[in-house]
PDB file as gemmi writes it, atoms N, CA and C in Angstrom:
CRYST1    1.000    1.000    1.000  90.00  90.00  90.00 P 1                      
ATOM      1  N   UNK A   1      22.227  99.122   5.032  1.00  0.00           N  
ATOM      2  CA  UNK A   1      23.068 100.042   4.319  1.00  0.00           C  
ATOM      3  C   UNK A   1      23.844 100.893   5.326  1.00  0.00           C  
ATOM      4  N   UNK A   2      25.145 100.889   5.229  1.00  0.00           N  
ATOM      5  CA  UNK A   2      26.000 101.685   6.103  1.00  0.00           C  
ATOM      6  C   UNK A   2      25.720 103.151   5.948  1.00  0.00           C  
ATOM      7  N   UNK A   3      25.724 103.874   7.051  1.00  0.00           N  
ATOM      8  CA  UNK A   3      25.465 105.322   7.003  1.00  0.00           C  
ATOM      9  C   UNK A   3      26.661 106.117   6.454  1.00  0.00           C  
ATOM     10  N   UNK A   4      27.877 105.663   6.701  1.00  0.00           N  
ATOM     11  CA  UNK A   4      29.073 106.376   6.325  1.00  0.00           C  
ATOM     12  C   UNK A   4      29.060 107.745   7.003  1.00  0.00           C  
ATOM     13  N   UNK A   5      29.108 107.734   8.326  1.00  0.00           N  
ATOM     14  CA  UNK A   5      29.131 108.973   9.109  1.00  0.00           C  
ATOM     15  C   UNK A   5      30.333 109.810   8.730  1.00  0.00           C  
ATOM     16  N   UNK A   6      30.196 111.165   8.793  1.00  0.00           N  
ATOM     17  CA  UNK A   6      31.204 112.075   8.220  1.00  0.00           C  
ATOM     18  C   UNK A   6      32.405 112.375   9.104  1.00  0.00           C  
ATOM     19  N   UNK A   7      32.401 111.923  10.371  1.00  0.00           N  
ATOM     20  CA  UNK A   7      33.510 112.334  11.238  1.00  0.00           C  
ATOM     21  C   UNK A   7      33.714 111.374  12.358  1.00  0.00           C  
ATOM     22  N   UNK A   8      34.918 111.495  12.978  1.00  0.00           N  
ATOM     23  CA  UNK A   8      35.292 110.699  14.183  1.00  0.00           C  
ATOM     24  C   UNK A   8      34.414 111.131  15.359  1.00  0.00           C  
ATOM     25  N   UNK A   9      33.898 110.175  16.061  1.00  0.00           N  
ATOM     26  CA  UNK A   9      33.070 110.484  17.233  1.00  0.00           C  
ATOM     27  C   UNK A   9      33.882 111.036  18.393  1.00  0.00           C  
ATOM     28  N   UNK A  10      35.185 110.817  18.403  1.00  0.00           N  
ATOM     29  CA  UNK A  10      36.026 111.282  19.485  1.00  0.00           C  
ATOM     30  C   UNK A  10      36.673 112.644  19.212  1.00  0.00           C  
ATOM     31  N   UNK A  11      37.362 112.747  18.051  1.00  0.00           N  
ATOM     32  CA  UNK A  11      38.112 113.955  17.763  1.00  0.00           C  
ATOM     33  C   UNK A  11      37.516 114.840  16.687  1.00  0.00           C  
ATOM     34  N   UNK A  12      36.417 114.397  16.098  1.00  0.00           N  
ATOM     35  CA  UNK A  12      35.725 115.114  15.011  1.00  0.00           C  
ATOM     36  C   UNK A  12      36.536 115.285  13.722  1.00  0.00           C  
ATOM     37  N   UNK A  13      37.554 114.464  13.541  1.00  0.00           N  
ATOM     38  CA  UNK A  13      38.293 114.462  12.266  1.00  0.00           C  
ATOM     39  C   UNK A  13      37.321 114.105  11.149  1.00  0.00           C  
ATOM     40  N   UNK A  14      37.411 114.831  10.023  1.00  0.00           N  
ATOM     41  CA  UNK A  14      36.559 114.556   8.893  1.00  0.00           C  
ATOM     42  C   UNK A  14      36.930 113.168   8.302  1.00  0.00           C  
ATOM     43  N   UNK A  15      35.882 112.377   8.038  1.00  0.00           N  
ATOM     44  CA  UNK A  15      36.051 111.063   7.443  1.00  0.00           C  
ATOM     45  C   UNK A  15      35.125 110.962   6.243  1.00  0.00           C  
ATOM     46  N   UNK A  16      35.600 111.425   5.150  1.00  0.00           N  
ATOM     47  CA  UNK A  16      34.804 111.438   3.900  1.00  0.00           C  
ATOM     48  C   UNK A  16      34.439 109.992   3.523  1.00  0.00           C  
ATOM     49  N   UNK A  17      33.504 109.860   2.631  1.00  0.00           N  
ATOM     50  CA  UNK A  17      33.024 108.548   2.232  1.00  0.00           C  
ATOM     51  C   UNK A  17      34.150 107.655   1.693  1.00  0.00           C  
ATOM     52  N   UNK A  18      35.170 108.268   1.115  1.00  0.00           N  
ATOM     53  CA  UNK A  18      36.281 107.463   0.557  1.00  0.00           C  
ATOM     54  C   UNK A  18      37.486 107.381   1.473  1.00  0.00           C  
ATOM     55  N   UNK A  19      37.307 107.715   2.746  1.00  0.00           N  
ATOM     56  CA  UNK A  19      38.434 107.738   3.668  1.00  0.00           C  
ATOM     57  C   UNK A  19      38.904 106.329   4.029  1.00  0.00           C  
ATOM     58  N   UNK A  20      40.237 106.144   3.949  1.00  0.00           N  
ATOM     59  CA  UNK A  20      40.844 104.920   4.373  1.00  0.00           C  
ATOM     60  C   UNK A  20      41.119 104.918   5.873  1.00  0.00           C  
ATOM     61  N   UNK A  21      40.819 106.017   6.541  1.00  0.00           N  
ATOM     62  CA  UNK A  21      41.088 106.149   8.011  1.00  0.00           C  
ATOM     63  C   UNK A  21      39.845 105.820   8.839  1.00  0.00           C  
ATOM     64  N   UNK A  22      38.704 105.669   8.213  1.00  0.00           N  
ATOM     65  CA  UNK A  22      37.472 105.419   8.976  1.00  0.00           C  
ATOM     66  C   UNK A  22      37.406 103.999   9.479  1.00  0.00           C  
ATOM     67  N   UNK A  23      37.090 103.858  10.776  1.00  0.00           N  
ATOM     68  CA  UNK A  23      36.953 102.543  11.404  1.00  0.00           C  
ATOM     69  C   UNK A  23      35.554 102.465  12.027  1.00  0.00           C  
ATOM     70  N   UNK A  24      34.944 101.277  11.958  1.00  0.00           N  
ATOM     71  CA  UNK A  24      33.627 101.110  12.548  1.00  0.00           C  
ATOM     72  C   UNK A  24      33.547  99.849  13.367  1.00  0.00           C  
ATOM     73  N   UNK A  25      32.596  99.824  14.336  1.00  0.00           N  
ATOM     74  CA  UNK A  25      32.309  98.605  15.082  1.00  0.00           C  
ATOM     75  C   UNK A  25      31.048  97.991  14.454  1.00  0.00           C  
ATOM     76  N   UNK A  26      30.546  96.939  15.049  1.00  0.00           N  
ATOM     77  CA  UNK A  26      29.365  96.271  14.449  1.00  0.00           C  
ATOM     78  C   UNK A  26      28.084  97.123  14.580  1.00  0.00           C  
ATOM     79  N   UNK A  27      28.097  98.139  15.428  1.00  0.00           N  
ATOM     80  CA  UNK A  27      26.935  99.037  15.571  1.00  0.00           C  
ATOM     81  C   UNK A  27      27.153 100.317  14.724  1.00  0.00           C  
ATOM     82  N   UNK A  28      28.230 100.349  13.965  1.00  0.00           N  
ATOM     83  CA  UNK A  28      28.585 101.449  13.086  1.00  0.00           C  
ATOM     84  C   UNK A  28      28.999 102.734  13.837  1.00  0.00           C  
ATOM     85  N   UNK A  29      29.481 102.548  15.063  1.00  0.00           N  
ATOM     86  CA  UNK A  29      30.127 103.675  15.728  1.00  0.00           C  
ATOM     87  C   UNK A  29      31.368 103.975  14.887  1.00  0.00           C  
ATOM     88  N   UNK A  30      31.655 105.243  14.656  1.00  0.00           N  
ATOM     89  CA  UNK A  30      32.673 105.601  13.670  1.00  0.00           C  
ATOM     90  C   UNK A  30      33.783 106.441  14.347  1.00  0.00           C  
ATOM     91  N   UNK A  31      35.003 106.020  14.139  1.00  0.00           N  
ATOM     92  CA  UNK A  31      36.191 106.676  14.715  1.00  0.00           C  
ATOM     93  C   UNK A  31      37.309 106.652  13.683  1.00  0.00           C  
ATOM     94  N   UNK A  32      38.231 107.582  13.781  1.00  0.00           N  
ATOM     95  CA  UNK A  32      39.406 107.568  12.901  1.00  0.00           C  
ATOM     96  C   UNK A  32      40.386 106.533  13.368  1.00  0.00           C  
ATOM     97  N   UNK A  33      41.253 106.093  12.478  1.00  0.00           N  
ATOM     98  CA  UNK A  33      42.234 105.086  12.809  1.00  0.00           C  
ATOM     99  C   UNK A  33      43.121 105.468  13.979  1.00  0.00           C  
ATOM    100  N   UNK A  34      43.535 106.720  14.020  1.00  0.00           N  
ATOM    101  CA  UNK A  34      44.402 107.209  15.112  1.00  0.00           C  
ATOM    102  C   UNK A  34      43.757 107.083  16.487  1.00  0.00           C  
ATOM    103  N   UNK A  35      42.478 107.450  16.584  1.00  0.00           N  
ATOM    104  CA  UNK A  35      41.759 107.354  17.846  1.00  0.00           C  
ATOM    105  C   UNK A  35      41.545 105.870  18.243  1.00  0.00           C  
ATOM    106  N   UNK A  36      41.217 105.029  17.279  1.00  0.00           N  
ATOM    107  CA  UNK A  36      41.010 103.625  17.565  1.00  0.00           C  
ATOM    108  C   UNK A  36      42.288 102.995  18.116  1.00  0.00           C  
ATOM    109  N   UNK A  37      43.407 103.322  17.507  1.00  0.00           N  
ATOM    110  CA  UNK A  37      44.713 102.761  17.911  1.00  0.00           C  
ATOM    111  C   UNK A  37      45.218 103.366  19.197  1.00  0.00           C  
ATOM    112  N   UNK A  38      45.231 104.701  19.271  1.00  0.00           N  
ATOM    113  CA  UNK A  38      45.935 105.357  20.386  1.00  0.00           C  
ATOM    114  C   UNK A  38      45.104 105.664  21.600  1.00  0.00           C  
ATOM    115  N   UNK A  39      43.805 105.857  21.422  1.00  0.00           N  
ATOM    116  CA  UNK A  39      42.933 106.267  22.524  1.00  0.00           C  
ATOM    117  C   UNK A  39      42.059 105.077  22.936  1.00  0.00           C  
ATOM    118  N   UNK A  40      41.412 104.452  21.981  1.00  0.00           N  
ATOM    119  CA  UNK A  40      40.397 103.441  22.278  1.00  0.00           C  
ATOM    120  C   UNK A  40      40.960 102.025  22.427  1.00  0.00           C  
ATOM    121  N   UNK A  41      42.200 101.824  21.962  1.00  0.00           N  
ATOM    122  CA  UNK A  41      42.887 100.521  22.069  1.00  0.00           C  
ATOM    123  C   UNK A  41      42.053  99.414  21.449  1.00  0.00           C  
ATOM    124  N   UNK A  42      41.361  99.750  20.308  1.00  0.00           N  
ATOM    125  CA  UNK A  42      40.557  98.799  19.560  1.00  0.00           C  
ATOM    126  C   UNK A  42      39.358  98.238  20.306  1.00  0.00           C  
ATOM    127  N   UNK A  43      38.850  99.032  21.261  1.00  0.00           N  
ATOM    128  CA  UNK A  43      37.632  98.695  21.980  1.00  0.00           C  
ATOM    129  C   UNK A  43      36.636  99.832  21.868  1.00  0.00           C  
ATOM    130  N   UNK A  44      35.474  99.555  21.306  1.00  0.00           N  
ATOM    131  CA  UNK A  44      34.468 100.616  21.114  1.00  0.00           C  
ATOM    132  C   UNK A  44      33.960 101.076  22.512  1.00  0.00           C  
ATOM    133  N   UNK A  45      33.959 102.354  22.770  1.00  0.00           N  
ATOM    134  CA  UNK A  45      33.504 102.870  24.083  1.00  0.00           C  
ATOM    135  C   UNK A  45      32.001 102.786  24.215  1.00  0.00           C  
ATOM    136  N   UNK A  46      31.309 102.551  23.114  1.00  0.00           N  
ATOM    137  CA  UNK A  46      29.844 102.512  23.140  1.00  0.00           C  
ATOM    138  C   UNK A  46      29.299 101.103  23.321  1.00  0.00           C  
ATOM    139  N   UNK A  47      30.033 100.079  22.834  1.00  0.00           N  
ATOM    140  CA  UNK A  47      29.470  98.721  22.884  1.00  0.00           C  
ATOM    141  C   UNK A  47      30.482  97.688  23.398  1.00  0.00           C  
ATOM    142  N   UNK A  48      31.750  98.001  23.446  1.00  0.00           N  
ATOM    143  CA  UNK A  48      32.768  97.051  23.889  1.00  0.00           C  
ATOM    144  C   UNK A  48      33.279  96.166  22.777  1.00  0.00           C  
ATOM    145  N   UNK A  49      32.784  96.365  21.569  1.00  0.00           N  
ATOM    146  CA  UNK A  49      33.247  95.539  20.427  1.00  0.00           C  
ATOM    147  C   UNK A  49      34.556  96.064  19.876  1.00  0.00           C  
ATOM    148  N   UNK A  50      35.021  95.379  18.836  1.00  0.00           N  
ATOM    149  CA  UNK A  50      36.254  95.808  18.151  1.00  0.00           C  
ATOM    150  C   UNK A  50      35.929  96.616  16.889  1.00  0.00           C  
ATOM    151  N   UNK A  51      36.950  97.003  16.211  1.00  0.00           N  
ATOM    152  CA  UNK A  51      36.798  97.838  15.015  1.00  0.00           C  
ATOM    153  C   UNK A  51      37.364  97.147  13.791  1.00  0.00           C  
ATOM    154  N   UNK A  52      36.770  97.522  12.642  1.00  0.00           N  
ATOM    155  CA  UNK A  52      37.269  97.101  11.316  1.00  0.00           C  
ATOM    156  C   UNK A  52      37.287  98.313  10.449  1.00  0.00           C  
ATOM    157  N   UNK A  53      38.107  98.298   9.333  1.00  0.00           N  
ATOM    158  CA  UNK A  53      38.067  99.411   8.404  1.00  0.00           C  
ATOM    159  C   UNK A  53      36.664  99.564   7.805  1.00  0.00           C  
ATOM    160  N   UNK A  54      36.185 100.782   7.720  1.00  0.00           N  
ATOM    161  CA  UNK A  54      34.891 101.006   7.082  1.00  0.00           C  
ATOM    162  C   UNK A  54      35.040 100.823   5.566  1.00  0.00           C  
ATOM    163  N   UNK A  55      34.114 100.076   4.949  1.00  0.00           N  
ATOM    164  CA  UNK A  55      34.170  99.913   3.498  1.00  0.00           C  
ATOM    165  C   UNK A  55      33.968 101.235   2.783  1.00  0.00           C  
ATOM    166  N   UNK A  56      34.472 101.318   1.586  1.00  0.00           N  
ATOM    167  CA  UNK A  56      34.297 102.526   0.766  1.00  0.00           C  
ATOM    168  C   UNK A  56      33.252 102.242  -0.278  1.00  0.00           C  
ATOM    169  N   UNK A  57      32.223 103.089  -0.301  1.00  0.00           N  
ATOM    170  CA  UNK A  57      31.153 102.995  -1.280  1.00  0.00           C  
ATOM    171  C   UNK A  57      31.627 103.667  -2.534  1.00  0.00           C  
ATOM    172  N   UNK A  58      31.533 103.031  -3.695  1.00  0.00           N  
ATOM    173  CA  UNK A  58      32.048 103.622  -4.911  1.00  0.00           C  
ATOM    174  C   UNK A  58      31.316 104.921  -5.312  1.00  0.00           C  
ATOM    175  N   UNK A  59      32.113 105.906  -5.708  1.00  0.00           N  
ATOM    176  CA  UNK A  59      31.568 107.169  -6.181  1.00  0.00           C  
ATOM    177  C   UNK A  59      30.990 106.977  -7.605  1.00  0.00           C  
ATOM    178  N   UNK A  60      31.675 106.148  -8.347  1.00  0.00           N  
ATOM    179  CA  UNK A  60      31.256 105.862  -9.731  1.00  0.00           C  
ATOM    180  C   UNK A  60      30.351 104.658  -9.756  1.00  0.00           C  
ATOM    181  N   UNK A  61      29.358 104.725 -10.561  1.00  0.00           N  
ATOM    182  CA  UNK A  61      28.371 103.620 -10.652  1.00  0.00           C  
ATOM    183  C   UNK A  61      28.951 102.493 -11.533  1.00  0.00           C  
ATOM    184  N   UNK A  62      29.484 101.488 -10.875  1.00  0.00           N  
ATOM    185  CA  UNK A  62      30.023 100.310 -11.585  1.00  0.00           C  
ATOM    186  C   UNK A  62      28.925  99.289 -11.872  1.00  0.00           C  
ATOM    187  N   UNK A  63      27.979  99.277 -10.958  1.00  0.00           N  
ATOM    188  CA  UNK A  63      26.774  98.421 -11.085  1.00  0.00           C  
ATOM    189  C   UNK A  63      25.581  99.371 -11.106  1.00  0.00           C  
ATOM    190  N   UNK A  64      24.688  99.205 -12.057  1.00  0.00           N  
ATOM    191  CA  UNK A  64      23.565 100.121 -12.222  1.00  0.00           C  
ATOM    192  C   UNK A  64      22.817 100.345 -10.903  1.00  0.00           C  
ATOM    193  N   UNK A  65      22.647 101.625 -10.530  1.00  0.00           N  
ATOM    194  CA  UNK A  65      21.888 101.993  -9.348  1.00  0.00           C  
ATOM    195  C   UNK A  65      22.594 101.863  -8.035  1.00  0.00           C  
ATOM    196  N   UNK A  66      23.904 101.595  -8.082  1.00  0.00           N  
ATOM    197  CA  UNK A  66      24.621 101.395  -6.827  1.00  0.00           C  
ATOM    198  C   UNK A  66      25.892 102.265  -6.812  1.00  0.00           C  
ATOM    199  N   UNK A  67      25.783 103.391  -6.084  1.00  0.00           N  
ATOM    200  CA  UNK A  67      26.956 104.259  -5.918  1.00  0.00           C  
ATOM    201  C   UNK A  67      26.587 105.326  -4.862  1.00  0.00           C  
ATOM    202  N   UNK A  68      27.525 106.210  -4.584  1.00  0.00           N  
ATOM    203  CA  UNK A  68      27.268 107.312  -3.667  1.00  0.00           C  
ATOM    204  C   UNK A  68      26.144 108.223  -4.139  1.00  0.00           C  
ATOM    205  N   UNK A  69      25.956 108.244  -5.455  1.00  0.00           N  
ATOM    206  CA  UNK A  69      24.909 109.106  -6.021  1.00  0.00           C  
ATOM    207  C   UNK A  69      23.527 108.628  -5.545  1.00  0.00           C  
ATOM    208  N   UNK A  70      23.292 107.331  -5.617  1.00  0.00           N  
ATOM    209  CA  UNK A  70      22.013 106.764  -5.203  1.00  0.00           C  
ATOM    210  C   UNK A  70      21.927 106.575  -3.681  1.00  0.00           C  
ATOM    211  N   UNK A  71      23.040 106.332  -3.054  1.00  0.00           N  
ATOM    212  CA  UNK A  71      23.118 106.055  -1.640  1.00  0.00           C  
ATOM    213  C   UNK A  71      24.184 106.930  -1.019  1.00  0.00           C  
ATOM    214  N   UNK A  72      23.897 108.213  -0.822  1.00  0.00           N  
ATOM    215  CA  UNK A  72      24.918 109.156  -0.336  1.00  0.00           C  
ATOM    216  C   UNK A  72      25.309 108.889   1.125  1.00  0.00           C  
ATOM    217  N   UNK A  73      26.491 109.363   1.447  1.00  0.00           N  
ATOM    218  CA  UNK A  73      26.964 109.266   2.837  1.00  0.00           C  
ATOM    219  C   UNK A  73      26.094 110.117   3.750  1.00  0.00           C  
ATOM    220  N   UNK A  74      26.024 109.734   5.002  1.00  0.00           N  
ATOM    221  CA  UNK A  74      25.228 110.474   5.997  1.00  0.00           C  
ATOM    222  C   UNK A  74      25.871 111.815   6.346  1.00  0.00           C  
ATOM    223  N   UNK A  75      25.083 112.732   6.753  1.00  0.00           N  
ATOM    224  CA  UNK A  75      25.593 113.999   7.281  1.00  0.00           C  
ATOM    225  C   UNK A  75      25.482 114.010   8.823  1.00  0.00           C  
ATOM    226  N   UNK A  76      25.034 112.910   9.375  1.00  0.00           N  
ATOM    227  CA  UNK A  76      24.828 112.807  10.828  1.00  0.00           C  
ATOM    228  C   UNK A  76      26.128 112.756  11.578  1.00  0.00           C  
ATOM    229  N   UNK A  77      26.459 113.841  12.262  1.00  0.00           N  
ATOM    230  CA  UNK A  77      27.671 113.860  13.078  1.00  0.00           C  
ATOM    231  C   UNK A  77      27.325 113.424  14.497  1.00  0.00           C  
ATOM    232  N   UNK A  78      28.205 112.557  15.034  1.00  0.00           N  
ATOM    233  CA  UNK A  78      28.098 112.118  16.438  1.00  0.00           C  
ATOM    234  C   UNK A  78      29.399 112.524  17.083  1.00  0.00           C  
ATOM    235  N   UNK A  79      29.288 113.318  18.148  1.00  0.00           N  
ATOM    236  CA  UNK A  79      30.443 113.779  18.866  1.00  0.00           C  
ATOM    237  C   UNK A  79      30.280 113.423  20.317  1.00  0.00           C  
ATOM    238  N   UNK A  80      31.036 112.380  20.726  1.00  0.00           N  
ATOM    239  CA  UNK A  80      31.013 111.895  22.125  1.00  0.00           C  
ATOM    240  C   UNK A  80      32.421 111.621  22.533  1.00  0.00           C  
ATOM    241  N   UNK A  81      33.207 112.700  22.842  1.00  0.00           N  
ATOM    242  CA  UNK A  81      34.616 112.445  23.178  1.00  0.00           C  
ATOM    243  C   UNK A  81      34.716 111.494  24.385  1.00  0.00           C  
ATOM    244  N   UNK A  82      35.759 110.706  24.350  1.00  0.00           N  
ATOM    245  CA  UNK A  82      35.978 109.665  25.358  1.00  0.00           C  
ATOM    246  C   UNK A  82      36.986 110.165  26.380  1.00  0.00           C  
ATOM    247  N   UNK A  83      36.722 109.902  27.650  1.00  0.00           N  
ATOM    248  CA  UNK A  83      37.694 110.136  28.703  1.00  0.00           C  
ATOM    249  C   UNK A  83      38.689 109.012  28.638  1.00  0.00           C  
ATOM    250  N   UNK A  84      39.885 109.279  28.163  1.00  0.00           N  
ATOM    251  CA  UNK A  84      40.864 108.256  27.883  1.00  0.00           C  
ATOM    252  C   UNK A  84      41.215 107.431  29.134  1.00  0.00           C  
ATOM    253  N   UNK A  85      41.314 108.048  30.290  1.00  0.00           N  
ATOM    254  CA  UNK A  85      41.658 107.294  31.509  1.00  0.00           C  
ATOM    255  C   UNK A  85      40.576 106.361  31.916  1.00  0.00           C  
ATOM    256  N   UNK A  86      39.322 106.795  31.879  1.00  0.00           N  
ATOM    257  CA  UNK A  86      38.198 105.910  32.229  1.00  0.00           C  
ATOM    258  C   UNK A  86      38.088 104.799  31.206  1.00  0.00           C  
ATOM    259  N   UNK A  87      38.397 105.137  29.934  1.00  0.00           N  
ATOM    260  CA  UNK A  87      38.258 104.137  28.901  1.00  0.00           C  
ATOM    261  C   UNK A  87      39.288 102.990  29.088  1.00  0.00           C  
ATOM    262  N   UNK A  88      40.445 103.318  29.600  1.00  0.00           N  
ATOM    263  CA  UNK A  88      41.434 102.248  29.828  1.00  0.00           C  
ATOM    264  C   UNK A  88      40.933 101.207  30.809  1.00  0.00           C  
ATOM    265  N   UNK A  89      40.199 101.647  31.840  1.00  0.00           N  
ATOM    266  CA  UNK A  89      39.592 100.686  32.749  1.00  0.00           C  
ATOM    267  C   UNK A  89      38.568  99.797  32.033  1.00  0.00           C  
ATOM    268  N   UNK A  90      37.779 100.435  31.162  1.00  0.00           N  
ATOM    269  CA  UNK A  90      36.798  99.711  30.359  1.00  0.00           C  
ATOM    270  C   UNK A  90      37.481  98.678  29.451  1.00  0.00           C  
ATOM    271  N   UNK A  91      38.568  99.119  28.807  1.00  0.00           N  
ATOM    272  CA  UNK A  91      39.337  98.211  27.914  1.00  0.00           C  
ATOM    273  C   UNK A  91      39.806  96.988  28.726  1.00  0.00           C  
ATOM    274  N   UNK A  92      40.341  97.207  29.897  1.00  0.00           N  
ATOM    275  CA  UNK A  92      40.837  96.085  30.733  1.00  0.00           C  
ATOM    276  C   UNK A  92      39.690  95.119  31.070  1.00  0.00           C  
ATOM    277  N   UNK A  93      38.578  95.667  31.435  1.00  0.00           N  
ATOM    278  CA  UNK A  93      37.399  94.846  31.801  1.00  0.00           C  
ATOM    279  C   UNK A  93      36.921  94.020  30.612  1.00  0.00           C  
ATOM    280  N   UNK A  94      36.812  94.627  29.445  1.00  0.00           N  
ATOM    281  CA  UNK A  94      36.338  93.966  28.249  1.00  0.00           C  
ATOM    282  C   UNK A  94      37.308  92.913  27.800  1.00  0.00           C  
ATOM    283  N   UNK A  95      38.571  93.238  27.802  1.00  0.00           N  
ATOM    284  CA  UNK A  95      39.586  92.288  27.330  1.00  0.00           C  
ATOM    285  C   UNK A  95      39.714  91.076  28.263  1.00  0.00           C  
ATOM    286  N   UNK A  96      39.518  91.316  29.586  1.00  0.00           N  
ATOM    287  CA  UNK A  96      39.591  90.190  30.502  1.00  0.00           C  
ATOM    288  C   UNK A  96      38.384  89.289  30.321  1.00  0.00           C  
ATOM    289  N   UNK A  97      37.231  89.808  29.980  1.00  0.00           N  
ATOM    290  CA  UNK A  97      36.072  89.002  29.742  1.00  0.00           C  
ATOM    291  C   UNK A  97      36.231  88.152  28.478  1.00  0.00           C  
ATOM    292  N   UNK A  98      36.800  88.778  27.424  1.00  0.00           N  
ATOM    293  CA  UNK A  98      36.979  88.038  26.174  1.00  0.00           C  
ATOM    294  C   UNK A  98      38.028  86.936  26.271  1.00  0.00           C  
ATOM    295  N   UNK A  99      38.984  87.093  27.188  1.00  0.00           N  
ATOM    296  CA  UNK A  99      40.004  86.035  27.332  1.00  0.00           C  
ATOM    297  C   UNK A  99      39.476  84.833  28.120  1.00  0.00           C  
ATOM    298  N   UNK A 100      38.322  84.981  28.741  1.00  0.00           N  
ATOM    299  CA  UNK A 100      37.723  83.864  29.528  1.00  0.00           C  
ATOM    300  C   UNK A 100      36.747  83.031  28.714  1.00  0.00           C  
ATOM    301  N   UNK A 101      36.560  83.358  27.457  1.00  0.00           N  
ATOM    302  CA  UNK A 101      35.625  82.621  26.630  1.00  0.00           C  
ATOM    303  C   UNK A 101      36.232  81.355  26.127  1.00  0.00           C  
TER     304      UNK A 101                                                      
END                                                                             
């Protein structure tokens, strides 16, 4: 079950459960679309993976027992701002590895 973390790990922008701006990697690191595009260059600083849009859990119960009411979004904030210059070196290293596969 996705945690649906409430904010961007880099800039702390609020990312409500219904946000279309929330992006996650396969480990559920959570960043806003702007940070993923402009700072992280689509490379997770925590694992080196890429990002996809975070799914939206329905607020309304369309299927019995399945909604935000039964499975609320997490309140767990993670704030680990990224050093953009160091991250660019990481991006280059990760992208060069993936092109060799």
